[in-house]
Structures are given as structure tokens and as C-alpha cells.
N, C-alpha and C positions, 0 to 999 in steps of 0.2 A: 724721702723716706725708705731708708735700706732695710731691707728686710730678706738680705743674701742667706743670713743663717738657715732658711726654709728650705733653701736647694741642698743643704748638708743632710736634711733627713730624708728618711725613707718614706715617703708620702706617694699617695696618687695625686694626680694634677687637682681633684676634686677637693682633697683634705688640703692642699697647699692653698687653693683659693679661698677656702674657710678660714683658715689662720691667718691669712694675709688681710681679710677682713678685721681683724682685730687691731690693725694699725700697730702691733708691738714691734718697736725696733730691735730689740734684743731677745734672745732667749729668756733671761731673767725676767723682762717684762712680761712675756707671754705666760711664763709659769706663776708669776704673781697673779696674773687675771685669773687664771686656773684655780688658784688659792683662795681668790677672794671671793668666787663663785663657783665651786667646782660642780656642783650638781647642774648648772645651767651651761657651764662649758661642757661638760662631760657628755651632756643632751646633744648639745649643738655640732660637736665633732663626731660623737659616736661612742657610746660607753664601752663600746669592745676595742677602740682604738685610742682613746683618751690616755690611758695608763702607760701604754707602749709609747705614744708621741713624747708625753711627760718625761718617760725614762731616757729618750733621746735627747729630748732638750736639756736635761739634766748633765749630759755627758757633754756638752758644749759650755758649760759654766765654768768660771774659773773657781779656785777654791774659796777666794772672799765671797765670789757671789753664792755660792752654794753654803756657805756659813750664814749668811745675810738671810737667806730665805728660810732659815731654821727658827730665826728670832721673831718676834710678834712684829706684823706689818708697820710702818710709820704712821704717825698720826696725820689729821687733814692739816694741810698748809694754811696761809691766810686766808683762802676762799673755802675753807672746808664747812664742814658742819657747823651751824650755829649752835653754841654752847651755853650761852646764857638764857635766863627767862625770857619767854617771849613777852613782848610789849603788851602792856594793860590796854583793854580796849576802851574808848572814849566812849560816855553814854552822854545823850543830849539830855539837858535836862534843866 
């Protein structure tokens, strides 16, 4: 799993190690993770640094990636959340 883009950011070794634990292969993937759970992400990375890191990540995006992040997140795939009603419970009797 390549995370070479992390070397392009102005990060401490500790910050780089924390971000690497997310396993995001691209800057867009890492920004998407932050977007999905901003409070948890910022708490983990450090509230004072999270916005600066996000800003640096955005500079690494292509125009298409930047545009894609503006829209709503894509829905779950085949193995995503269950949308139909839950099965009825069987009662013995």
C-alpha cells in the first residue's frame, strides 16, 4: 500500500505515523475519511493541526478529485448497509 504522498506533506514523524495508520492510499481517500468523521479524525490527529494537514492534502488533489469531494459521498456498495426491513421474528407456538 503506497502512501508516498505523506512524504510530500509538512508533518512530524508522529503525525506521519498516525496518518499512515488510516491506510489511505491517496490524499483524496484520506480527506474523505476526515469528511466522513471529522470530529474523530481531528481529535486523533490533533485539532490544532488537522485543518492545516487537510489544506496541504487538498493541494495534492487534481481538479477532478477536488470537484468530487464537493459533492455528496457515494452510497454504499453491494456489501453496504441493509436498507430493506429487518426479517420478522418467528415465534414458537
